C-alpha positions as CSV (number, residue, x, y, z in Angstrom):
1,M,79.3,88.0,58.6
2,T,79.5,90.5,55.8
3,S,82.2,91.1,53.5
4,L,83.6,94.3,52.3
5,V,84.4,94.7,48.8
6,V,86.9,97.7,47.6
7,V,88.0,98.4,44.3
8,L,91.5,99.0,44.8
9,G,93.4,99.6,41.7
10,L,93.4,100.6,37.8
11,G,94.9,98.7,34.9
12,L,98.5,99.7,34.3
13,A,101.1,98.3,31.4
14,P,104.0,96.2,32.8
15,S,107.0,98.2,33.5
16,V,109.3,95.5,32.4
17,A,108.6,95.7,28.9
18,R,110.4,98.1,26.5
19,A,108.3,100.9,24.9
20,D,108.9,99.7,21.5
21,E,107.7,96.2,22.5
22,L,104.3,97.3,24.1
23,P,101.2,96.3,22.3
24,T,99.2,99.5,21.5
25,D,95.8,97.7,21.7
26,L,96.0,96.1,25.2
27,V,92.7,95.9,27.0
28,A,92.7,98.0,30.4
29,T,92.0,95.9,33.5
30,T,90.7,96.5,37.0
31,T,91.9,94.2,40.0
32,T,89.8,94.1,43.0
33,M,90.2,92.3,46.3
34,R,87.9,91.3,49.0
35,A,87.9,89.6,52.4
36,P,85.4,89.3,55.2
37,A,86.4,90.7,58.6
38,S,88.1,87.9,60.5
39,P,89.9,87.1,63.7
40,S,93.5,86.9,64.0
41,G,94.9,83.5,63.6
42,L,91.9,82.0,61.8
43,P,91.9,81.1,58.0
44,V,90.1,83.9,55.8
45,P,89.4,83.9,52.2
46,V,90.6,86.6,50.2
47,T,89.0,86.8,46.7
48,I,90.9,88.5,43.8
49,T,89.1,89.5,40.6
50,V,90.3,90.7,37.4
51,T,87.8,92.6,35.1
52,A,88.5,93.9,31.7
53,A,87.6,97.7,30.8
54,D,84.5,96.4,29.0
55,G,83.2,94.4,31.9
56,T,84.2,90.9,30.9
57,D,86.1,88.5,33.2
58,V,89.9,88.1,32.6
59,V,90.1,84.5,32.7
60,G,93.6,82.7,33.0
61,G,95.1,86.1,34.3
62,P,98.2,85.6,36.3
63,V,98.0,87.1,39.7
64,T,100.4,87.4,42.6
65,L,99.1,88.2,46.4
66,E,101.9,90.0,48.5
67,R,101.9,90.9,52.0
68,R,103.7,93.8,53.7
69,V,105.8,92.5,56.7
70,G,108.1,95.0,58.6
71,G,107.8,97.3,55.5
72,D,108.8,94.7,53.0
73,W,106.6,93.0,50.5
74,R,106.8,89.5,50.5
75,S,105.1,86.9,48.1
76,V,101.9,85.2,49.7
77,T,101.1,83.0,46.2
78,E,100.9,83.0,42.6
79,T,98.0,81.7,40.8
80,V,95.8,82.3,37.9
81,T,92.1,83.6,37.5
82,D,89.5,81.1,36.8
83,A,86.4,80.9,34.7
84,D,84.6,84.0,36.1
85,G,88.0,86.1,36.5
86,S,88.5,85.5,40.1
87,V,90.6,83.4,42.5
88,Q,90.4,82.7,46.0
89,V,93.5,82.6,48.1
90,T,93.3,81.8,52.2
91,V,95.4,83.9,54.4
92,K,95.5,84.2,58.4
93,L,95.5,87.8,59.9
94,S,97.9,89.1,62.5
95,R,97.0,90.5,65.7
96,L,99.1,93.5,64.4
97,K,97.2,95.7,62.0
98,A,100.5,96.9,60.1
99,D,100.9,93.2,59.3
100,N,97.5,92.9,57.5
101,V,98.4,95.0,54.5
102,F,98.2,93.1,51.5
103,R,98.1,93.8,47.6
104,A,97.1,91.6,44.4
105,R,98.9,92.4,41.0
106,H,97.7,91.1,37.6
107,A,100.8,90.7,35.4
108,G,98.9,91.3,32.3
109,G,100.0,89.8,29.0
110,S,99.4,89.9,25.1
111,T,95.7,90.8,25.5
112,Y,95.1,92.3,29.0
113,A,97.3,95.4,30.5
114,A,98.5,94.8,34.2
115,S,96.8,96.3,37.1
116,S,97.1,96.1,40.8
117,T,95.0,96.9,43.9
118,G,97.5,98.8,45.7
119,P,98.2,98.2,49.5
120,K,94.9,97.5,51.3
121,R,94.7,96.6,55.1
122,L,92.2,93.7,55.6
123,D,89.9,94.1,58.6
124,L,90.4,92.5,61.8
125,E,87.3,91.1,63.6
126,R,87.8,91.6,67.3
127,R,87.7,88.6,69.4
128,H,85.3,88.8,72.6
129,S,87.5,88.8,75.7
130,R,86.9,88.1,79.5
131,L,88.8,89.7,82.3
132,R,88.8,88.4,85.7
133,L,89.9,90.2,89.1
134,D,90.7,88.3,92.2
135,A,91.6,89.6,95.6
136,P,91.1,88.6,99.2
137,K,87.4,89.6,100.4
138,T,89.3,91.1,103.6
139,V,92.4,92.7,104.7
140,V,93.7,93.8,108.0
141,D,94.2,97.6,107.8
142,E,98.0,98.9,106.7
143,Q,98.6,95.5,105.2
144,A,98.8,94.9,101.3
145,V,96.6,93.2,99.3
146,D,97.4,90.9,96.2
147,F,95.4,91.6,93.2
148,S,95.6,89.1,90.5
149,I,94.3,89.7,86.7
150,L,93.6,87.2,84.1
151,W,92.8,88.2,80.8
152,R,91.7,85.9,77.9
153,T,89.7,85.5,75.0
154,R,86.3,83.6,75.2
155,S,88.2,80.6,73.4
156,G,91.1,80.9,76.2
157,M,93.7,82.7,74.3
158,P,95.8,85.1,76.5
159,V,95.6,88.6,76.1
160,A,98.7,91.0,76.6
161,G,97.7,94.5,76.9
162,R,96.9,97.4,79.1
163,V,94.7,97.2,82.2
164,L,93.2,99.9,84.6
165,V,92.6,99.0,88.1
166,Q,90.0,101.0,89.6
167,T,88.0,101.7,92.8
168,R,84.9,103.6,93.4
169,R,84.8,106.7,95.3
170,N,82.0,109.2,95.6
171,G,79.8,107.5,93.2
172,R,82.6,107.5,90.5
173,W,85.0,104.8,89.4
174,R,88.7,106.2,89.7
175,T,91.9,104.6,88.1
176,V,94.4,103.9,90.9
177,H,96.9,101.9,88.9
178,K,97.8,101.0,85.4
179,L,99.6,97.6,84.4
180,R,100.0,95.3,81.5
181,T,99.3,91.6,81.4
182,N,102.1,89.4,80.0
183,D,102.1,87.0,77.2
184,K,100.2,84.6,79.3
185,G,97.3,87.1,80.0
186,R,98.2,87.7,83.8
187,A,99.2,90.3,86.0
188,S,99.6,91.1,89.5
189,W,99.8,94.2,92.0
190,R,100.2,95.0,95.7
191,Y,98.4,97.6,97.3
192,K,97.5,98.8,100.8
193,V,93.7,99.2,100.9
194,R,92.7,101.4,103.8
195,S,89.1,101.4,103.7
196,D,86.2,99.2,102.8
197,S,85.8,99.6,99.1
198,V,84.9,97.9,95.7
199,W,87.4,97.3,93.0
200,R,87.3,96.3,89.4
201,A,89.7,95.9,86.4
202,R,89.1,97.3,82.6
203,G,91.0,95.9,79.7
204,K,91.6,98.4,76.9
205,R,90.5,96.9,73.6
206,L,93.2,96.1,71.0
207,A,93.3,95.8,67.4
208,W,92.5,92.0,67.5
209,V,90.3,91.9,70.8
210,S,87.7,93.8,72.6
211,G,88.1,95.4,75.8
212,D,86.4,93.8,78.9
213,T,85.3,95.2,82.5
214,S,86.1,92.4,85.0
215,N,83.8,91.4,87.9
216,R,83.6,93.8,91.0
217,R,85.5,92.8,94.0
218,R,84.5,94.2,97.7
219,I,87.2,94.2,100.0
220,N,86.5,94.7,103.7
221,N,89.1,96.4,105.8
222,L,89.4,95.2,109.4
223,P,91.1,96.8,112.3
224,P,94.5,95.9,113.3
225,G,93.9,96.3,117.1
226,R,91.1,95.0,119.5
227,P,87.8,97.2,119.3
228,V,86.2,98.5,122.4
229,V,83.2,96.5,123.1
230,L,81.0,99.0,125.3
231,P,78.5,97.5,127.8
232,D,74.8,97.5,126.3
233,A,73.5,99.7,128.9
234,A,76.5,102.3,128.9
235,P,75.2,105.5,127.2
236,R,77.0,106.8,124.1
237,P,78.7,110.5,123.7
238,R,76.2,113.2,123.0
239,V,78.6,114.8,120.7
240,K,79.5,113.2,117.6
241,L,83.3,113.4,116.1
242,P,84.4,112.2,112.9
243,A,87.2,109.7,113.0
244,Q,90.8,111.0,112.8
245,P,92.9,110.2,110.1
246,R,94.3,106.9,109.9
247,A,98.0,106.6,111.1
248,T,100.7,106.1,108.4
249,Q,103.8,105.8,110.2
250,R,105.1,103.1,112.4
251,G,104.8,102.9,116.2
252,A,103.5,106.1,117.9
253,A,105.6,108.6,115.8
254,V,105.6,111.3,118.3
255,T,106.4,114.8,117.4
256,I,106.8,118.0,119.4
257,R,106.8,121.2,117.9
258,R,106.1,124.8,118.4
259,I,102.5,126.2,117.6
260,P,102.4,126.8,113.8
261,D,100.6,130.1,112.6
262,P,97.3,128.5,111.3
263,M,96.8,126.4,114.5
264,W,97.4,129.6,116.6
265,H,94.7,131.8,114.8
266,Q,92.2,128.7,115.3
267,M,93.1,128.9,119.2
268,V,92.9,132.5,119.7
269,G,89.5,133.5,121.1
270,R,88.8,129.8,122.0
271,T,91.3,128.1,124.3
272,W,93.5,131.1,124.4
273,H,92.7,134.6,125.1
274,S,94.3,137.9,126.6
275,G,95.1,137.2,130.3
276,C,96.1,133.7,129.9
277,P,99.0,132.6,132.2
278,V,101.0,131.1,129.3
279,G,101.6,132.3,125.8
280,R,102.1,130.7,122.4
281,A,106.1,130.7,123.2
282,G,105.5,128.4,126.2
283,L,103.3,125.9,124.6
284,R,103.9,123.0,122.3
285,L,101.8,120.7,119.8
286,I,102.2,117.0,120.5
287,R,100.9,114.9,117.5
288,V,101.0,111.1,118.1
289,N,99.7,108.0,116.7
290,Y,97.1,105.9,119.2
291,W,94.6,103.0,119.4
292,A,91.1,104.2,118.8
293,Y,88.0,102.5,120.2
294,D,87.2,101.1,116.9
295,G,90.7,99.2,116.8
296,Y,92.2,101.4,114.1
297,R,95.7,103.4,114.5
298,R,94.8,107.0,114.3
299,R,96.7,110.2,114.6
300,G,95.7,112.6,117.2
301,E,97.1,115.9,118.7
302,I,97.3,117.6,122.1
303,V,98.7,121.1,123.0
304,V,100.6,121.2,126.3
305,N,103.0,123.5,128.3
306,A,106.4,123.2,126.7
307,R,108.0,122.4,130.1
308,V,105.8,119.2,130.6
309,S,105.6,118.2,126.9
310,G,108.6,115.6,127.1
311,N,106.6,114.0,130.0
312,V,103.3,113.9,128.1
313,A,105.0,112.8,125.1
314,A,106.6,109.7,126.8
315,A,103.2,109.0,128.5
316,F,101.4,108.8,125.2
317,R,104.0,106.8,123.7
318,E,103.7,104.2,126.1
319,I,99.8,104.5,126.0
320,Y,100.1,103.7,122.4
321,E,102.9,100.8,123.1
322,R,100.5,99.1,125.7
323,R,97.5,99.6,123.3
324,L,95.3,101.2,125.8
325,P,92.4,102.7,123.8
326,I,91.7,106.5,123.2
327,R,88.3,107.5,122.0
328,S,89.7,110.7,120.1
329,M,92.7,113.5,120.5
330,Y,91.5,116.9,119.0
331,R,92.3,120.1,120.3
332,V,89.7,121.9,122.4
333,D,89.5,124.9,120.1
334,R,87.6,122.6,117.7
335,F,84.5,122.8,120.1
336,G,84.4,126.5,119.9
337,W,84.1,129.3,122.9
338,S,82.2,128.9,126.1
339,A,81.1,132.3,127.8
340,K,80.5,130.2,130.8
341,L,84.0,128.9,131.0
342,H,85.5,131.8,129.6
343,G,87.6,129.6,127.3
344,G,87.2,126.6,124.9
345,N,83.9,124.6,125.4
346,D,85.1,121.8,127.5
347,Y,81.4,120.6,128.2
348,K,81.2,119.7,124.7
349,S,84.7,118.2,124.5
350,M,83.8,116.1,127.5
351,A,80.4,115.2,125.8
352,A,82.3,113.7,123.0
353,G,84.6,111.8,125.0
354,N,87.7,113.6,123.9
355,T,91.3,113.6,125.3
356,S,92.9,116.9,125.4
357,A,95.1,119.3,127.5
358,F,95.8,123.1,127.2
359,N,92.6,125.2,127.6
360,C,92.7,128.5,129.3
361,R,89.3,128.6,131.1
362,S,87.7,128.4,134.6
363,V,87.2,125.2,136.4
364,V,84.1,123.3,135.3
365,N,81.0,124.5,137.3
366,R,83.3,126.8,139.4
367,P,83.1,130.3,137.7
368,G,86.1,132.6,138.3
369,V,88.5,129.9,139.5
370,R,91.1,129.3,137.0
371,S,91.7,125.6,136.0
372,P,95.2,124.0,135.6
373,H,94.4,123.3,132.0
374,S,95.0,127.3,131.8
375,Y,98.9,126.4,132.0
376,G,98.9,123.4,129.8
377,T,99.7,120.9,132.6
378,A,96.8,119.0,133.0
379,V,95.5,116.4,130.7
380,D,92.1,114.9,130.5
381,V,91.7,111.2,129.0
382,N,88.8,109.5,127.6
383,T,86.3,112.0,129.4
384,W,83.2,110.2,128.4
385,E,83.9,107.1,130.5
386,N,85.9,108.8,133.0
387,P,83.4,111.4,134.5
388,Y,84.2,114.8,136.8
389,R,82.4,115.1,139.9
390,S,81.8,118.8,139.8
391,A,80.4,121.5,142.2
392,T,77.2,121.1,140.9
393,G,77.0,117.5,139.6
394,I,78.9,114.7,137.7
395,V,79.5,115.8,134.1
396,P,79.5,114.6,131.1
397,N,77.5,111.6,132.5
398,T,76.6,109.8,135.7
399,W,76.4,106.2,134.5
400,W,80.1,105.7,134.2
401,Q,80.9,107.0,137.7
402,S,80.0,103.5,139.1
403,H,81.8,101.4,136.2
404,S,85.2,100.8,135.2
405,N,87.1,98.9,132.5
406,P,90.5,97.6,132.7
407,R,91.5,99.2,129.4
408,Y,89.8,102.6,129.2
409,A,87.8,103.5,132.4
410,W,89.8,103.8,135.6
411,R,88.4,103.9,139.3
412,S,91.8,102.9,141.1
413,R,95.3,104.0,141.5
414,D,96.0,100.4,140.6
415,H,94.7,100.8,137.0
416,A,97.1,100.4,134.3
417,M,96.4,103.8,132.8
418,V,96.9,105.5,136.3
419,R,100.1,103.6,137.0
420,L,101.7,104.5,133.6
421,M,100.8,108.2,133.8
422,R,102.5,108.4,137.3
423,R,105.4,106.6,135.6
424,H,105.8,109.7,133.6
425,G,105.2,112.4,136.1
426,L,101.5,112.7,135.5
427,F,99.4,112.2,138.5
428,W,95.7,111.3,139.2
429,T,95.3,114.2,141.7
430,Y,91.6,114.0,142.3
431,G,91.1,110.4,142.2
432,L,87.4,109.6,142.0
433,G,86.6,113.2,142.2
434,D,87.9,113.8,138.6
435,T,88.6,110.4,137.2
436,Q,89.8,111.7,133.6
437,H,92.0,114.3,134.9
438,F,96.0,114.0,135.4
439,D,98.3,116.8,136.4
440,A,101.7,116.8,134.5
441,T,105.2,117.6,136.0
442,A,108.2,118.8,134.3
443,G,111.2,116.5,133.7
444,S,112.5,113.8,135.9
445,A,112.3,116.1,139.0
446,Q,108.9,116.2,138.6
447,I,108.4,120.0,139.0
448,R,105.1,121.3,139.2
449,I,104.1,124.2,137.3
450,A,100.8,125.1,137.7
451,P,100.0,126.8,141.3
452,P,98.1,124.7,143.9
453,C,94.3,124.8,143.6
454,V,91.7,124.1,146.5
455,G,89.3,121.4,145.9
456,N,88.6,119.5,142.6
457,C,90.2,121.7,140.0
458,H,89.2,120.2,136.9
C-alpha cells in the first residue's frame, strides 16, 4: 500500500503572543502530514513532520492533531516530535469523507516559529463488497416475486447504500427499480414478473466501499391456466399469429363500445365496404380476457352487431369463467382483403385458428351468397380445430373434422361450448357442417337479425 505525502502548510508565528514580545529571529518552519490510504474503521498511522527553513528537523516540537467533526475542530492528541522531527499518531477513518478532515499544528517556541498543515482530508481505501440477489426460479404469471438483496463487504460488514434492480431487455440491462439497503445491508422488493427474464442488482459505490454487481437470477414465468396439449398427429395452423397481450385486469373484464376512428379506418376496405348491410353505427367492439392455448390469460377483441353485443359478451364472459380455451381473438381486417370473398380474408383467419365475428363477405366457396357474418351476427370459434364443410371441401383442414376435444373442439350439441353458447342465444346452426359457426340472436327474446340462408352459410 502506497502513502501520499503532501506539504500542507507554512510556518506562522503564534497568534497569541503580543507583537512587542515576538522574537525577531524565529526560524520559520513547515509542518507536513502524511498517511496511507486506509479502509474505514481500521487503525491508520498519521506521520507529522516539522522541518525548519534550513532543512533541519525540529526536535521536541509541540504538535497538536485535530479532526473536524460536524464542522467543529476537535483535538485528537497533543504530542512532541522525536529525534527525526516527526511523530506518528494512530487514527481510524470514518465512512464519511467529511469526517476525515485533519490538521496538524506546530505551536512553535523560543527558537522556531509556529506552523500548520491546514485542513486536509485523508484518503479512504474502498473496501471490496459483495452483492447477492435472491428470487424464486419460477413464478406463476400475475403473481408477485419477492426479490431479496444482501450487500456486505468481503469481511462481512453490512453496506447501507443505493441499489439498482435491473432486467435484460433487447440485449441491454434496464433499471426497473431503485432501492436502498438498510443498516444490516438488506433490502427487499415485490414485483410482478410477466415473462421469462434475467435479473441482477447493482450497488453504487460509496466513499468507503466499492460498488458491486450481483449474481444473475433467471426467473421462468409459468402460465396460471392449463395449457392445451394437442395430439401429436394433429396438424398445426398454417398461418402464424403473435400472441395477444397478457390480461392485466381481473376476470373476463368485458367491455362493449362503439368502433373508434383508428379501428374503423383499418376495417374499411377489408371487412367493411360500400353495400354492406350494417354500418359503423350498427357495430360494436367487444374486448374480453380469454384463456389462451398456452395457459395464459390474454386480451382479445371481436366486432359484432350492436343488437347482439350483449349476448355475445355474456357468452365470452362465461367462456372465460369456465376456462374453455381460445386460440386467438383478432379482428379479421388483420388478414387483409380477399377478392375471392369480396371481404376480409377468412381463409387466412381460419388457417390461423382465429375466433372472429363481423366480416362483410360472401360465404366461403359460395361466391355471391352473402354470409351471416356480413351482419355481425355470426361468430366463428377456434376455427382450426372446428372445420367448415364448404361446397368445395373441408376448410381449413380435414384432420380435425373427425376428431374432437372436450375443451376446444366440438362435434356434438352436448359439448360444453355448444351448450354454453346456446344459453346465451348463440346457436350451432349447421352442426357438423360448420362446426366453428354460431348464429347470435338479440336479447332474451332471441330475435334473429340476419335473414335466413339456404344451405351452409359460413
